[in-house]
C-alpha positions as CSV (number, residue, x, y, z in Angstrom):
1,H,-2.9,40.9,-7.0
2,T,-0.3,37.9,-9.4
3,S,-0.7,35.7,-5.9
4,A,-3.9,36.0,-5.7
5,N,-5.0,34.8,-9.0
6,M,-2.6,32.5,-8.1
7,K,-4.5,31.2,-4.9
8,R,-8.1,31.5,-7.2
9,K,-7.5,28.9,-9.5
10,A,-6.0,27.2,-7.3
11,D,-8.6,26.8,-5.4
12,E,-10.7,26.5,-8.2
13,D,-8.9,23.5,-9.2
14,E,-9.3,22.0,-5.9
15,D,-13.1,22.2,-6.4
16,V,-13.1,20.6,-9.2
17,A,-11.0,17.7,-7.7
18,E,-13.8,17.3,-5.0
19,A,-15.6,17.3,-7.5
20,E,-14.1,14.3,-9.6
21,L,-14.0,12.2,-6.2
22,A,-17.6,12.3,-5.7
23,A,-17.8,11.3,-9.0
24,A,-16.2,8.6,-8.9
25,I,-17.5,8.0,-5.5
26,D,-20.8,8.0,-6.6
27,A,-20.0,6.0,-10.3
28,A,-19.0,3.2,-7.5
29,A,-22.1,3.0,-5.7
30,K,-24.7,2.9,-8.8
31,A,-22.7,0.4,-11.0
32,P,-24.0,-3.2,-11.0
33,A,-23.6,-5.5,-7.7
34,D,-23.4,-8.9,-9.3
35,E,-20.4,-7.5,-12.3
36,E,-17.5,-8.9,-12.6
37,I,-14.4,-7.8,-11.6
38,I,-11.7,-10.0,-13.3
39,G,-8.4,-8.0,-11.4
40,L,-7.9,-5.5,-14.4
41,G,-10.0,-5.0,-17.4
42,S,-13.4,-5.4,-16.2
43,G,-15.6,-3.2,-14.9
44,T,-17.6,-0.1,-15.2
45,A,-16.3,1.9,-12.3
46,M,-13.6,1.8,-9.3
47,L,-14.7,-0.3,-6.2
48,H,-15.0,2.2,-2.7
49,F,-13.9,1.9,0.4
50,E,-14.7,3.8,3.8
51,V,-12.1,2.5,6.2
52,T,-12.6,3.3,10.2
53,G,-9.8,2.6,12.0
54,K,-8.9,3.7,15.1
55,C,-4.4,5.2,15.3
56,P,-3.4,3.0,18.4
57,T,-0.9,5.1,20.7
58,Q,2.3,4.4,19.3
59,Y,1.6,6.4,15.8
60,K,0.4,9.7,16.0
61,S,-3.4,10.1,13.8
62,G,-1.6,11.3,10.3
63,R,-4.2,14.1,10.0
64,L,-3.0,17.8,11.5
65,K,-6.0,20.1,12.4
66,G,-8.2,21.7,9.4
67,E,-7.3,19.4,7.0
68,K,-8.9,17.1,4.1
69,S,-9.0,13.2,4.9
70,L,-6.8,10.8,3.4
71,V,-7.9,9.4,0.3
72,F,-5.7,7.0,-1.2
73,L,-6.3,6.1,-5.2
74,Y,-5.5,2.4,-6.7
75,L,-5.9,-0.6,-8.6
76,T,-7.8,-3.9,-8.0
77,I,-4.6,-5.4,-6.9
78,R,-1.7,-5.7,-4.8
79,G,1.2,-4.3,-6.5
80,L,2.5,-1.6,-5.7
81,G,-0.4,-0.2,-3.2
82,E,0.0,-3.2,-1.2
83,T,2.9,-2.0,1.0
84,P,1.0,1.6,1.6
85,R,-2.3,0.1,2.9
86,L,-0.2,-2.6,4.9
87,M,0.6,0.2,6.7
88,L,-2.7,2.1,7.2
89,A,-4.0,-0.6,8.4
90,E,-0.8,-1.4,10.7
91,C,-1.4,2.3,12.3
92,G,-5.2,2.2,11.8
93,A,-5.9,5.1,10.0
94,S,-9.3,6.4,8.8
95,Y,-9.0,6.7,5.4
96,T,-11.3,6.6,1.7
97,H,-9.6,3.8,-0.5
98,L,-10.7,3.7,-4.4
99,V,-9.1,1.3,-6.5
100,S,-9.6,1.5,-10.5
101,P,-10.0,-1.7,-12.6
102,M,-8.7,0.0,-15.5
103,S,-11.8,-0.6,-17.6
104,E,-13.8,2.6,-16.2
105,D,-14.5,6.6,-18.1
106,Q,-11.6,8.7,-16.6
107,A,-15.1,11.3,-15.3
108,V,-15.9,8.1,-12.8
109,A,-12.1,7.6,-11.7
110,C,-10.9,11.2,-10.4
111,E,-9.3,12.0,-13.9
112,W,-5.9,10.3,-12.3
113,R,-4.4,10.0,-15.6
114,K,-4.2,14.2,-15.5
115,R,-3.9,14.2,-12.3
116,S,-1.4,12.3,-11.0
117,P,2.1,13.5,-11.5
118,N,3.9,10.9,-13.4
119,G,0.1,9.9,-14.9
120,L,-0.1,6.7,-13.3
121,M,-1.1,5.2,-10.1
122,P,-1.0,5.1,-6.5
123,L,-2.2,7.9,-5.9
124,L,-2.1,9.8,-2.1
125,S,-4.7,13.0,-1.2
126,G,-5.3,14.9,1.8
127,I,-3.7,14.7,5.1
128,G,-1.9,17.9,3.6
129,V,-1.2,16.9,-0.1
130,P,-4.2,18.7,-2.3
131,R,-7.1,17.0,-4.1
132,A,-5.7,18.5,-7.3
133,Q,-2.4,18.0,-6.5
134,P,-1.8,15.2,-5.5
135,L,1.1,12.8,-4.5
136,S,2.4,9.6,-6.7
137,Q,5.2,7.1,-7.4
138,S,5.0,4.3,-4.4
139,G,7.9,5.0,-2.8
140,T,6.8,8.3,-2.2
141,I,4.0,7.5,-0.9
142,V,5.6,5.3,1.6
143,R,7.6,7.5,3.4
144,Y,5.4,10.0,3.3
145,L,3.0,8.2,5.0
146,A,5.6,7.1,7.2
147,Q,6.2,10.6,8.5
148,R,2.8,11.1,8.8
149,Y,2.2,8.0,11.2
150,G,5.0,7.4,12.8
151,M,6.3,4.9,11.1
152,A,10.0,6.4,10.7
153,G,11.1,6.1,14.3
154,E,11.6,8.2,16.3
155,T,14.9,9.7,15.2
156,E,16.5,11.2,11.5
157,L,18.9,8.1,12.7
158,D,16.0,5.6,12.7
159,G,14.3,6.8,9.7
160,A,17.5,6.3,8.0
161,R,17.8,2.7,9.1
162,A,14.2,2.6,8.0
163,D,14.8,3.6,4.8
164,C,17.9,1.1,4.4
165,L,15.9,-1.6,5.3
166,Y,13.4,-0.3,3.0
167,Q,15.7,-0.1,0.1
168,T,17.6,-3.6,0.7
169,V,13.9,-5.2,0.7
170,K,13.7,-3.7,-2.7
171,D,17.4,-6.0,-3.7
172,L,15.6,-9.3,-2.0
173,T,12.4,-8.8,-3.8
174,S,13.8,-8.5,-7.0
175,K,15.9,-12.5,-6.1
176,K,11.9,-13.8,-5.3
177,S,11.8,-16.0,-8.1
178,E,15.4,-17.4,-6.3
179,I,13.8,-17.6,-3.0
180,I,10.2,-19.0,-3.7
181,G,12.5,-22.0,-6.0
182,T,11.2,-20.5,-10.3
183,A,15.0,-19.3,-10.7
184,D,17.7,-21.2,-13.0
185,V,20.6,-19.9,-11.9
186,P,20.9,-18.5,-7.7
187,T,23.1,-15.7,-7.4
188,E,26.2,-15.5,-4.7
189,G,27.4,-13.1,-2.7
190,A,26.4,-10.3,-1.4
191,K,23.6,-9.7,-3.9
192,G,22.4,-13.0,-3.3
193,P,19.3,-13.6,-1.0
194,A,20.8,-15.8,1.7
195,L,23.1,-12.9,2.1
196,T,20.7,-10.1,1.4
197,A,18.6,-12.2,3.9
198,A,21.1,-12.5,6.6
199,N,22.0,-8.7,6.8
200,I,18.4,-8.4,6.7
201,C,17.7,-10.3,9.7
202,T,21.4,-7.9,11.2
203,M,19.7,-4.8,10.9
204,L,16.0,-6.1,12.1
205,D,18.2,-7.1,15.3
206,A,18.1,-3.4,15.9
207,M,14.3,-2.6,15.1
208,P,11.5,-2.8,17.0
209,D,9.8,-6.9,17.6
210,P,6.5,-7.5,15.8
211,S,5.4,-9.7,18.3
212,D,4.8,-6.7,21.1
213,D,1.4,-5.6,19.3
214,G,2.4,-2.0,21.3
215,A,5.7,-1.1,19.5
216,A,5.3,1.0,16.8
217,L,6.8,-0.9,13.5
218,N,8.7,1.2,10.6
219,Y,8.2,1.1,7.5
220,G,10.9,-0.8,5.9
221,Q,9.0,-3.4,8.8
222,I,6.5,-3.5,6.4
223,E,7.7,-2.9,3.1
224,L,9.9,-6.6,4.3
225,L,6.3,-8.1,5.4
226,N,5.5,-7.6,2.4
227,L,7.0,-9.8,0.5
228,L,7.7,-12.3,3.1
229,M,3.7,-12.9,2.6
230,E,4.0,-13.1,-1.2
231,C,7.3,-15.8,-0.9
232,E,5.1,-17.9,1.4
233,E,2.1,-17.8,-0.4
234,A,3.8,-18.6,-3.8
235,S,5.8,-21.4,-2.1
236,S,5.0,-22.7,0.8
237,G,7.7,-23.3,3.5
238,S,10.1,-21.3,1.3
239,V,11.0,-18.0,3.9
240,K,11.9,-20.3,6.4
241,A,13.8,-22.6,3.3
242,L,15.9,-19.3,3.2
243,S,15.7,-17.8,7.3
244,P,14.0,-18.7,10.0
245,A,14.0,-15.9,11.4
246,L,12.3,-14.0,9.0
247,E,9.5,-16.6,8.9
248,A,9.1,-15.8,13.0
249,F,9.1,-12.7,12.0
250,R,6.3,-12.9,9.1
251,A,4.5,-15.1,11.5
252,A,4.6,-12.2,14.1
253,G,3.9,-9.8,11.5
254,V,0.3,-11.3,9.8
255,A,-0.5,-12.3,13.6
256,R,-0.6,-8.3,15.0
257,P,-4.1,-7.8,15.2
258,R,-4.2,-4.6,12.9
259,L,-3.1,-6.5,10.2
260,A,-4.8,-9.9,10.8
261,T,-7.8,-8.0,10.9
262,Y,-6.7,-5.8,6.8
263,L,-5.9,-9.3,6.0
264,A,-8.8,-11.2,6.5
265,S,-10.7,-8.1,4.6
266,P,-11.8,-8.0,1.1
267,L,-9.2,-5.0,1.0
268,R,-6.2,-7.4,0.4
269,F,-7.4,-8.7,-3.5
270,P,-6.6,-11.8,-4.4
271,S,-3.2,-13.0,-5.9
272,I,-3.2,-13.0,-10.0
273,V,-2.1,-14.3,-12.5
274,P,-0.3,-13.6,-15.6
275,G,-2.0,-10.9,-17.5
276,Y,-3.1,-9.5,-13.7
277,K,-6.6,-11.6,-13.3
278,Y,-7.3,-13.4,-10.4
279,K,-5.7,-16.4,-9.5
280,D,-8.8,-17.9,-8.3
281,G,-10.8,-16.1,-10.9
282,P,-13.2,-13.6,-11.5
283,M,-14.9,-11.5,-8.3
284,K,-18.5,-9.9,-8.1
285,R,-18.4,-6.9,-7.4
286,A,-20.5,-7.0,-4.0
287,A,-17.7,-9.1,-2.5
288,F,-15.9,-5.6,-1.8
289,K,-17.7,-4.3,0.7
290,L,-16.5,-4.3,3.7
């Protein structure tokens, strides 16, 4: 009896969450096309993208029979949503993407503050995750997507090595200011960018080749590509100066057909300046259409 009551309550909450999603999509459709999105801090509704992809044979479809479609929520910047977006582009996923400019009412934003386990975004639901109880934490989402879409290698050891790379890239990310030349004092030794980059190159030697479009990249490689693109955008030539091998990896990654398509699309949000404002100024809502 208790179990039946719990299931009924969960089903009812799931229906409410579906209604919240529909309200967010409806509000996005009705928002003024000429409304300015400055980065974070302006806009009356979320932006809504329906992404249609085709899964190449080296990846998994991600969605099992009977499961709800993938919905991914984040903000109108790259930030912690960018590695998941890159992963979904690479594996040809179809999904609903809603992004918040952080100025709309929660009633038209999927009530994400209430729904999120940690009160923050990104959020993921569908493909096995209830709408009413989404996943949060970017690392958790990255790993879940990797398992679902086949981006964690073929064996447990492959998966562990992918995670080792993922964590090591996080270490390298903390040295971004040194890579792009804005740090005052360089870090030496194993924690410094030069040796960390060399260690990453050794890890990559045993991983899929990004220049082979038929290869299944892992999530550590996607995290690495994300960082290298950000460094190169901030300071042209900085990646090659750090490591010619990593520059070759970056160049091969951005040339992969599905990633190249993504990078040229409105899903690739503009770079920002302090204050989470777009570097090149505000953009009209209408510019964010697939």
